[in-house]
C-alpha positions in Angstrom: -25.7 -16.3 -9.0 -23.8 -17.9 -6.2 -25.3 -21.0 -4.6 -24.7 -20.9 -0.9 -25.5 -23.7 1.4 -25.8 -23.2 5.1 -26.2 -26.5 6.8 -27.3 -26.7 10.5 -24.5 -27.4 12.9 -21.9 -26.0 10.5 -21.3 -22.8 12.6 -18.0 -24.2 13.9 -15.3 -21.7 14.6 -12.5 -24.0 15.6 -9.4 -24.3 13.5 -9.2 -26.8 10.7 -7.9 -30.1 11.6 -4.1 -30.2 11.9 -3.4 -26.7 10.3 0.3 -27.1 10.5 0.2 -30.2 8.2 -2.1 -28.3 5.8 0.2 -25.3 5.7 3.2 -27.5 5.1 1.3 -29.0 2.1 0.4 -25.6 0.9 4.1 -24.6 1.1 5.0 -27.7 -1.1 2.4 -26.7 -3.6 3.8 -23.2 -3.7 0.4 -21.6 -2.8 0.2 -18.1 -1.0 0.3 -18.6 2.7 -0.9 -16.8 5.9 1.0 -17.6 9.0 -0.5 -20.0 11.6 -0.9 -17.0 13.9 -3.3 -15.6 11.4 -5.7 -18.5 11.9 -7.1 -17.0 15.0 -10.2 -18.3 16.5 -12.9 -15.8 15.8 -15.7 -14.7 18.1 -19.0 -16.5 17.8 -21.7 -14.6 16.1 -24.8 -16.4 14.8 -25.1 -14.0 11.8 -21.4 -14.0 10.8 -19.0 -16.7 9.8 -15.4 -16.3 8.8 -12.2 -18.0 8.3 -8.8 -18.1 6.6 -9.0 -21.1 4.4 -10.8 -21.7 1.1 -11.1 -25.2 -0.4 -11.5 -24.9 -4.2 -12.3 -28.1 -5.9 -10.6 -30.0 -3.2 -7.5 -27.7 -3.1 -6.7 -25.7 0.0 -5.7 -22.1 -0.3 -5.3 -19.7 2.6 -7.5 -16.7 1.8 -9.4 -14.7 4.5 -13.2 -14.9 3.9 -16.3 -13.6 5.6 -20.1 -14.4 5.5 -22.6 -11.9 6.7 -26.3 -13.1 7.2 -27.3 -10.1 9.4 -29.7 -8.5 6.9 -32.6 -10.9 6.4 -34.0 -8.6 3.6 -30.9 -9.0 1.4 -28.9 -11.9 0.0 -26.3 -13.5 2.1 -23.1 -11.5 1.7 -20.1 -13.7 0.6 -16.9 -11.7 1.1 -13.3 -12.6 0.3 -10.0 -10.7 0.8 -9.4 -8.4 -2.2 -5.7 -9.2 -2.6 -6.4 -12.8 -2.0 -8.8 -12.8 -4.8 -6.3 -11.2 -7.1 -3.3 -13.4 -6.1 -5.0 -16.7 -5.8 -8.2 -16.6 -8.1 -6.9 -14.3 -10.8 -9.5 -11.5 -10.3 -7.7 -8.3 -11.4 -8.2 -5.2 -9.2 -8.6 -2.0 -11.3 -7.9 1.6 -10.3 -10.4 3.2 -7.9 -10.9 6.4 -6.0 -13.6 5.0 -3.8 -12.5 2.6 -1.1 -16.0 1.1 -0.7 -16.3 0.1 -4.4 -13.7 -2.0 -6.1 -13.7 -2.3 -9.9 -12.5 -5.7 -11.1 -11.8 -7.5 -14.4 -12.1 -11.3 -15.0 -12.7 -12.6 -18.6 -15.0 -9.8 -19.3 -15.6 -6.0 -19.2 -15.1 -4.6 -15.8 -17.6 -4.8 -13.0 -17.7 -3.2 -9.6 -17.8 -5.1 -6.1 -18.6 -3.5 -2.8 -15.7 -3.4 -0.4 -15.7 -3.5 3.5 -12.7 -3.2 5.8 -12.7 -5.5 8.8 -9.1 -5.3 10.4 -6.7 -6.2 8.9 -8.4 -7.2 5.6 -10.5 -5.5 2.9 -13.2 -7.8 1.8 -15.0 -7.7 -1.5 -18.6 -8.9 -1.7 -19.1 -11.5 -4.3 -22.8 -11.9 -4.0 -23.5 -10.2 -7.3 -20.5 -11.4 -9.2 -22.4 -12.7 -12.2 -19.5 -14.1 -14.1 -19.3 -16.8 -11.3 -22.8 -18.1 -12.1 -21.7 -21.8 -11.8 -19.9 -21.4 -8.6 -21.3 -23.3 -5.5 -20.2 -21.9 -2.1 -20.6 -23.7 1.3 -19.1 -22.6 4.6 -17.8 -25.5 6.7 -16.7 -24.1 10.0 -13.5 -22.0 9.4 -13.2 -23.3 5.9 -15.2 -22.0 2.8 -15.8 -24.6 0.2 -16.1 -23.4 -3.4 -16.9 -25.8 -6.2 -16.2 -24.4 -9.7 -16.7 -26.6 -12.8 -13.3 -26.9 -14.4 -12.7 -25.3 -17.8 -11.3 -27.2 -20.7 -8.2 -25.9 -22.7 -9.3 -25.7 -26.3 -6.1 -24.7 -27.8 -2.6 -23.4 -26.8 -0.1 -21.4 -28.7 3.1 -19.4 -28.2 4.3 -16.5 -30.1 7.1 -14.0 -30.0 6.5 -10.8 -28.1 7.9 -7.4 -29.0 9.3 -5.3 -26.3 11.6 -2.2 -26.0 15.1 -3.4 -26.8 16.5 -1.2 -24.0 14.7 -3.4 -21.5 16.5 -6.6 -22.6 19.7 -7.8 -20.9 22.8 -6.4 -22.5 24.9 -9.4 -22.5 25.7 -12.5 -24.8 22.8 -14.6 -23.4 19.5 -14.1 -25.2 16.2 -14.5 -23.5 13.3 -14.1 -25.9 10.1 -12.3 -24.7 7.1 -14.5 -25.5 3.3 -14.6 -25.3 1.4 -17.9 -24.3 -2.2 -17.9 -25.4 -4.5 -20.5 -23.7 -8.0 -20.6 -25.2 -10.7 -21.9 -22.8 -14.2 -23.0 -23.1 -15.3 -21.0 -20.0 -13.8 -18.6 -17.5 -11.6 -20.2 -14.8 -9.5 -19.2 -11.8 -5.7 -19.3 -11.6 -3.0 -18.4 -9.1 -0.6 -15.7 -9.8 2.8 -17.2 -10.9 5.1 -18.2 -8.2 8.8 -18.8 -8.4 10.5 -21.9 -7.1 12.9 -21.4 -4.2 15.7 -23.2 -6.2 17.5 -21.4 -8.9 19.5 -23.0 -11.7 22.4 -21.7 -13.8 22.2 -21.3 -17.6 24.7 -23.1 -19.8 27.5 -20.7 -18.9 28.3 -21.1 -15.1 28.1 -17.8 -13.3 31.2 -16.2 -11.7 30.3 -15.7 -8.0 31.0 -12.3 -6.6 31.7 -11.6 -2.9 28.5 -11.0 -1.0 27.7 -7.4 -0.1 26.5 -6.7 3.4 24.8 -3.8 5.1 26.3 -5.0 8.5 28.8 -2.2 9.3 30.7 -4.8 11.5 31.6 -6.7 8.3 34.1 -5.5 5.7 33.7 -7.0 2.1 37.0 -8.4 0.7 36.4 -6.9 -2.8 34.6 -3.7 -3.4 34.6 -3.9 -7.1 31.4 -5.1 -8.7 31.9 -8.4 -10.5 30.1 -9.4 -13.7 27.7 -12.2 -12.9 26.0 -14.5 -15.5 22.2 -14.4 -14.9 20.7 -17.2 -12.9 17.4 -18.7 -14.3 14.5 -19.0 -11.8 11.7 -21.5 -12.4 8.2 -20.2 -12.2 4.8 -21.9 -12.4 1.2 -20.9 -12.9 -1.6 -23.2 -11.9 -5.1 -22.8 -13.6 -8.3 -24.8 -12.8 -8.6 -26.3 -16.3 -8.1 -29.6 -18.0 -6.8 -30.6 -21.4 -8.9 -32.1 -24.1 -8.0 -35.6 -25.2 -7.5 -34.3 -28.7 -5.1 -31.6 -27.6 -3.3 -34.3 -25.6 -3.2 -36.7 -28.5 -2.0 -34.1 -31.0 0.6 -32.5 -28.8 2.2 -35.1 -26.6 5.4 -33.0 -26.5 3.6 -30.5 -24.3 4.4 -32.7 -21.4 8.1 -32.6 -22.1 10.5 -30.0 -20.7 10.6 -28.0 -24.0 9.1 -25.0 -25.9 5.4 -25.4 -26.1 5.2 -25.1 -29.9 6.9 -26.0 -33.1 6.5 -22.6 -34.5 9.3 -21.8 -37.1 9.5 -18.2 -35.8 10.9 -19.4 -32.5 14.6 -20.1 -31.5 15.0 -23.8 -30.9 15.3 -24.9 -27.2 18.6 -24.0 -25.8 20.1 -24.1 -22.2 19.3 -20.4 -21.9 15.7 -20.5 -23.0 12.6 -20.1 -20.9 12.1 -24.0 -20.8 8.4 -23.8 -21.1 6.4 -27.0 -20.3 2.9 -28.0 -19.4 1.6 -30.5 -16.8 -1.9 -31.6 -16.1 -3.5 -33.6 -13.3 -6.8 -33.7 -11.4 -8.5 -31.2 -13.6 -5.7 -28.7 -13.0 -3.1 -27.6 -15.5 0.4 -26.1 -14.5 2.4 -24.0 -16.9 6.1 -23.9 -16.1 8.8 -21.6 -17.4 12.1 -20.2 -16.4 13.0 -16.5 -16.3 16.2 -14.4 -16.0 16.6 -11.9 -13.2 14.1 -8.9 -13.2 11.6 -10.7 -15.4 8.1 -11.7 -14.2 5.2 -13.2 -16.1 2.1 -10.9 -16.7 -1.3 -12.7 -16.8 -4.4 -11.1 -18.4 -7.7 -12.5 -19.6 -10.0 -11.9 -22.5 -13.3 -13.1 -23.7 -15.0 -14.0 -27.1 -13.3 -16.5 -26.9 -12.2 -16.9 -23.4 -8.4 -16.6 -23.3 -5.7 -16.6 -20.7 -2.7 -14.6 -21.8 0.7 -15.1 -20.2 3.3 -12.6 -21.3 7.0 -13.4 -20.4 8.9 -10.2 -20.5 11.2 -7.8 -18.6 8.9 -4.9 -18.2 6.2 -6.8 -16.2 4.7 -4.2 -13.8 1.0 -3.2 -14.4 0.3 0.3 -13.2 -2.2 0.5 -10.1 -3.8 3.4 -8.3 -6.3 2.1 -5.7 -7.7 3.9 -2.7 -7.6 0.9 -0.4 -9.0 2.7 2.6 -9.5 6.4 3.3 -6.0 7.8 3.8 -4.3 4.6 2.3 -3.7 4.5 -1.4 -1.9 1.6 -3.1 0.3 2.7 -6.1 2.6 0.8 -8.5 4.3 1.9 -11.6 7.5 2.3 -13.5 9.5 5.5 -12.5 12.0 6.8 -15.0 15.1 8.7 -14.0 18.2 9.8 -16.1 20.9 7.2 -16.5 23.7 8.2 -14.0 26.6 6.2 -15.5 28.2 6.4 -19.0 29.7 3.1 -19.7 31.4 2.4 -22.9 28.6 0.2 -24.0 26.0 2.9 -23.3 28.0 5.6 -25.1 28.4 3.4 -28.2 24.7 2.7 -28.0 23.9 6.4 -28.1 26.2 6.9 -31.0 24.7 4.1 -33.0 21.0 4.6 -31.8 21.0 8.4 -30.9 17.2 8.4 -30.8 17.2 5.9 -27.8 16.4 7.7 -24.5 19.1 7.7 -21.9 16.8 6.9 -19.0 16.4 4.0 -16.7 13.1 2.8 -15.4 12.3 1.0 -12.2 9.3 -0.9 -11.0 8.2 0.8 -7.9 5.5 -0.2 -5.4 4.4 2.3 -2.8 1.7 3.2 -0.4 0.6 6.8 0.2 -0.5 7.3 3.8 -2.4 10.4 4.9 -1.1 10.8 8.4 -3.4 13.8 9.0 -6.3 11.3 9.4 -6.7 10.7 13.2 -7.5 6.9 12.7 -4.1 6.3 11.1 -1.3 5.5 13.5 2.4 4.6 13.1 4.0 1.9 15.2 7.3 0.0 15.3 6.6 -3.7 14.8 9.0 -6.4 16.1 9.7 -10.0 15.3 10.1 -10.6 19.0 8.1 -8.2 21.3 9.6 -9.5 24.5 13.3 -9.5 23.6 15.6 -8.1 21.0 16.8 -11.3 19.4 14.7 -12.9 16.6 13.7 -12.6 13.0 10.4 -13.4 11.1 8.8 -12.6 7.8 7.2 -9.1 7.6 3.9 -10.9 6.9 4.1 -12.8 10.3 5.3 -9.6 12.1 2.5 -7.5 10.7 -0.2 -10.3 11.5 1.2 -10.5 15.1 0.9 -6.7 15.6 -2.4 -6.7 13.9 -1.7 -3.9 11.4 -3.0 -3.9 7.9 0.0 -2.0 6.4 3.7 -2.5 6.9 7.2 -2.1 5.4 10.5 -3.8 6.6 12.5 -1.5 8.9 16.2 -1.3 10.1 19.3 -3.4 9.8 20.3 -6.4 11.9 22.8 -9.1 12.2 21.5 -12.2 10.4 23.8 -14.5 12.3 22.7 -13.5 15.8 19.4 -12.0 14.8 20.1 -8.8 16.9 19.3 -5.2 15.8 21.9 -2.7 14.3 20.1 0.6 14.7 17.6 2.7 16.5 14.3 1.3 17.8 12.5 3.5 20.3 8.9 2.5 21.3 6.8 4.5 23.8 9.9 6.3 25.1 11.9 3.2 25.7 15.1 2.6 23.8 14.8 -1.1 22.8 18.0 -0.4 20.7 20.0 2.9 20.4 21.1 4.6 17.2 24.5 3.8 15.9 27.1 5.6 13.9 25.1 8.8 13.3 22.8 7.0 11.0 19.5 8.2 9.7 16.2 7.6 11.6 12.5 8.5 11.4 10.7 9.8 14.5 7.1 10.4 15.3 4.7 11.1 18.1 1.2 12.3 18.9 0.7 15.9 17.7 4.4 16.1 16.5 5.6 16.5 12.9 7.5 13.5 11.5 11.3 14.0 11.7 14.0 12.4 9.6 17.7 13.1 10.3 20.9 11.5 11.4 20.8 10.7 15.0 23.3 10.1 18.0 22.4 9.1 21.5 25.0 10.3 24.0 25.0 8.6 27.4 27.5 9.4 30.2 28.1 7.8 33.6 29.5 10.1 36.3 30.9 8.7 39.6 30.6 10.3 43.0 34.2 11.7 42.6 33.2 13.4 39.4 34.9 11.0 37.0 33.0 10.6 33.7 32.7 7.7 31.4 31.1 8.1 27.9 29.1 5.1 26.9 29.2 3.6 23.4 25.7 2.3 22.8 22.5 1.3 24.6 20.9 -2.0 23.9 22.8 -2.6 20.7 24.4 -5.5 18.9 27.0 -3.2 17.4 30.3 -3.9 19.0 32.9 -1.2 19.5 35.7 -0.9 22.2 34.4 0.9 25.3 31.3 0.5 27.6 27.9 -0.3 26.3 24.7 -0.4 28.5 22.0 -3.0 28.5 18.5 -2.6 30.2 15.5 -4.8 30.7 14.3 -3.3 27.2 16.9 -5.6 25.7 15.2 -8.6 27.3 15.2 -10.5 30.7 18.8 -11.5 30.1 22.0 -10.7 28.2 24.3 -13.2 26.4 27.8 -12.0 25.4 28.1 -11.0 21.8 31.8 -11.8 21.7 34.3 -13.6 23.9 36.1 -10.5 25.1 33.5 -8.9 27.4 33.5 -8.0 31.0 30.1 -7.6 32.6 29.4 -5.1 35.5 26.0 -5.3 37.3 24.4 -2.0 38.4 21.5 -2.0 40.7 19.8 1.2 42.1 22.6 3.2 40.7 25.4 1.3 42.4 27.9 -1.3 41.0 27.1 -4.5 42.8 29.2 -7.1 41.3 31.5 -8.2 38.3 30.9 -11.2 36.1 34.1 -12.7 34.6 33.8 -13.5 30.8 35.3 -16.9 31.2 33.0 -18.1 34.0 30.0 -20.3 33.2 27.7 -17.7 34.7 28.6 -15.2 32.0 26.9 -17.2 29.2 23.4 -15.8 30.3 23.2 -12.9 32.7 19.9 -11.7 34.2 19.4 -8.0 33.7 18.2 -6.3 37.0 14.8 -4.6 36.7 16.0 -1.8 38.9 19.3 -1.3 37.1 21.3 -2.4 34.1 24.4 -4.1 32.9 27.6 -2.4 31.8 29.5 -4.4 29.1 33.2 -3.5 28.7 34.7 -4.5 25.5 38.5 -4.0 24.5 39.2 -1.7 27.4 39.9 -3.8 30.5 41.7 -1.0 32.1 38.4 0.6 32.8 37.5 -2.1 35.3 39.9 -0.7 37.8 38.2 2.7 37.6 34.8 1.2 38.4 35.1 -0.9 41.5 32.2 -2.7 43.3 30.4 -0.1 45.4 30.8 2.8 43.0 27.8 5.0 42.8 26.8 6.2 39.3 24.7 8.9 37.8 23.4 8.6 34.3 23.0 11.4 31.8 21.3 10.8 28.4 20.8 13.2 25.5 20.1 12.9 21.8 21.8 14.9 19.1 19.9 16.7 17.6 18.1 17.6 20.8 14.7 17.8 19.2 14.6 14.0 19.1 14.7 13.7 22.9 11.0 14.2 23.3 9.9 11.8 20.5 8.5 8.6 21.9 8.9 6.4 18.8 12.0 6.2 16.6 13.2 3.7 14.0 16.5 3.8 12.4 18.3 2.6 9.2 20.1 4.8 6.8 21.5 6.5 5.0 19.5 9.7 5.1 18.6 10.4 1.4 16.6 13.7 1.3 15.8 16.9 3.3 13.8 19.9 2.2 13.4 18.2 -1.2 17.2 18.1 -1.8 19.4 15.1 -2.0 21.6 15.0 1.2 23.0 11.4 0.6 26.3 10.9 2.4 26.8 7.2 3.2 30.4 7.7 4.3 29.3 10.1 7.1 27.0 7.4 8.4 29.9 4.9 8.3 28.5 2.5 5.7 31.3 0.5 4.2 32.3 1.4 0.6 30.8 -1.7 -1.0 27.4 -1.0 0.5 27.7 2.6 -0.8 28.4 1.4 -4.5 25.9 -1.4 -4.3 23.0 -1.6 -6.8 20.1 -3.7 -5.2 16.4 -3.9 -4.5 15.6 -1.3 -1.9 13.0 -0.1 0.6 12.5 3.5 1.7 10.3 5.8 3.7 9.5 9.4 2.9 7.3 12.3 3.7 5.9 14.8 1.3 5.2 18.5 1.7 1.5 17.8 2.1 2.2 15.4 5.1 1.7 12.2 3.1 3.9 9.4 4.2 5.4 7.1 1.5 6.3 3.4 2.1 8.3 2.5 -1.1 9.8 -0.7 -2.5 12.0 -0.5 -5.6 12.9 -3.6 -7.6 15.4 -4.4 -10.4 15.3 -2.3 -13.6 14.1 -4.4 -16.6 17.6 -4.8 -18.0 19.5 -5.6 -14.7 20.1 -4.5 -11.3 18.2 -2.5 -8.7 18.9 1.1 -7.9 22.0 2.6 -6.3 21.4 4.9 -3.2 21.7 7.9 -5.4 19.2 6.5 -7.9 16.8 5.6 -5.1 17.0 9.3 -4.0 16.1 10.4 -7.5 13.1 8.0 -7.6 11.9 9.4 -4.4 12.2 13.0 -5.7 9.9 11.8 -8.6 7.4 10.6 -6.1 7.2 14.0 -4.5 9.3 13.3 -1.3 10.6 16.2 0.7 12.5 14.1 3.3 13.5 10.4 2.8 15.4 7.6 4.5 16.8 4.4 3.1 15.7 1.2 4.9 17.2 -2.2 4.9 17.0 -3.7 1.4 17.8 -6.7 -0.8 15.9 -9.8 0.2 14.6 -7.9 3.3 12.6 -5.5 1.0 8.9 -6.2 1.5 5.8 -4.1 1.4 2.7 -5.6 3.1 -1.0 -4.7 2.7 -4.1 -6.4 3.9 -2.6 -9.9 4.5 -0.2 -10.1 1.5 2.9 -8.8 -0.1 2.4 -6.4 -2.9 6.0 -6.3 -4.4 7.2 -9.8 -4.4 6.2 -13.5 -4.3 5.9 -14.9 -0.8 8.7 -17.5 -1.4 11.3 -14.8 -2.3 10.9 -12.9 1.1 13.7 -13.1 3.7 13.1 -12.9 7.5 13.6 -9.4 9.0 14.0 -8.2 12.6 11.7 -5.2 12.6 9.4 -3.0 10.5 7.1 0.0 10.4 3.5 -0.7 10.8 0.4 1.4 10.0 -2.6 0.8 12.2 -6.2 1.9 11.6 -7.9 2.6 14.9 -11.4 3.7 15.9 -11.1 7.3 16.6 
């Protein structure tokens, strides 16, 4: 059983010393991180102790933990975040239909741990985790200290791995699937493999293709997809184990950047190989390897004898179906759809290998949210709640909003960090819809709506002259008049250099601000009024002199969106009434974006009122889905109505303090997202 020491005077709830330096150190080591904001100072309770940092054999890892000593008749309950255990200690979470009981696997047959939700984490009770009989646990303030006797590597070998040939890259560069088998004298912990931020090219330098953008203000110079040579990415897996002197003596080449074995069945090292290497220090061993795009390592464990198995292959995703909380189910699996393109290569392949199925499969991560449950609430979440400019990782945004579930949201301009699409929160337009693009809308006792949306605003003078407005609180720039209110922030800074600013207070124009004057760099937005920004139409200024009284009319199209307090936009709209209605051109996405194949995020609703938060990654043999392929995937998941969200490096699906779909180091900052809160009803 666990040994837990509770020394007097250790109930200290202050943050650990110099947390920023520790977090910087963890970043360098490639460990999973929680943001500094997550290290909140908990309330004092003599029977409870909690924190966000665990020290394992002297190494710091950010994992939420909780100790409960309130029941004097039972053992002290030591609880650690479920996904934190999986990603940082190598304890696999198995399928479950009971959110309070979590089956696990760790070097043995499965066992079951009790689970408890304490917002925003789901904790697993390790008190009866018999496989950890030699672990010693001692809480030290906001840090949990765990001492585990390090295992010893008894042997290590590598062997070829057979996979479906259709999942291998169809080009001249060969990457061989492999299995690394590490035999140990006892079970040990390991951290899920993490990729290095830097990538390196194989021996043949790639031909760069022009970047594709979802920013409708930018046109790509070349819309034709260009062939790109895969770029290798370095990964590493760290395990709490040392190497025996004999293994070190017999195999000194293990410490060189080369293949781990002299097996005659393997291709000799070449610039396009996985570059496997082994490093050992301070009772830890790090296995390093390089992978092509779309590949990830799969780690499993076995006993009799104890073995850690690392499979390097393109079809990496392990299916999961876990009821995480009542009304929140975590799913992941490969979804197969018919191939939509008949290239010369694929046609020849069907002629030569007619039995090969003409389907594509995609690794899909999704959360099923039962929105009929009263304690589950949807909310827009923002990188900067006080103004529209800003970006941050979805993990930081979700932690700031104190929601356990989130997915990235709408488009934005990465240069100025301003939104490009609808954000309505509690009836306030933080950013208006643009270009008739798709949105999702919700409200209390209202059905979720998804459709294309326009906000029409018109100014009318006392003489009856009307002026249609382009956009409200938006970074999208078109010739005409746009309006900015205090929901944009306390002030407005010109987005381009050809703007004329009109100040309106109490429905009357009070002054002009010339674009070339110093005062135009930052203009305060009146709390009892708004700013009108005139772009590309200077003749309109003569029609709106100082003193003009204005009346504002505002209406959504379709009108049913007018009474929805919360709206989040992205696009294009993918499905309605279980039918694909994709029309990216109607929503004015540029042709390159329409044709692009990329990692994608989406949101959908099923006929039984289940909300789907979906992240789709690269198919095993290449790129992510096109918009049409994404719609087909969502059909397979049972979607009735569906909307595409911002994608690519923005794609991120968050649950209980962690990303489900990708390593932390690969996530890009985003502007906004959709959060799921669990409230006390």
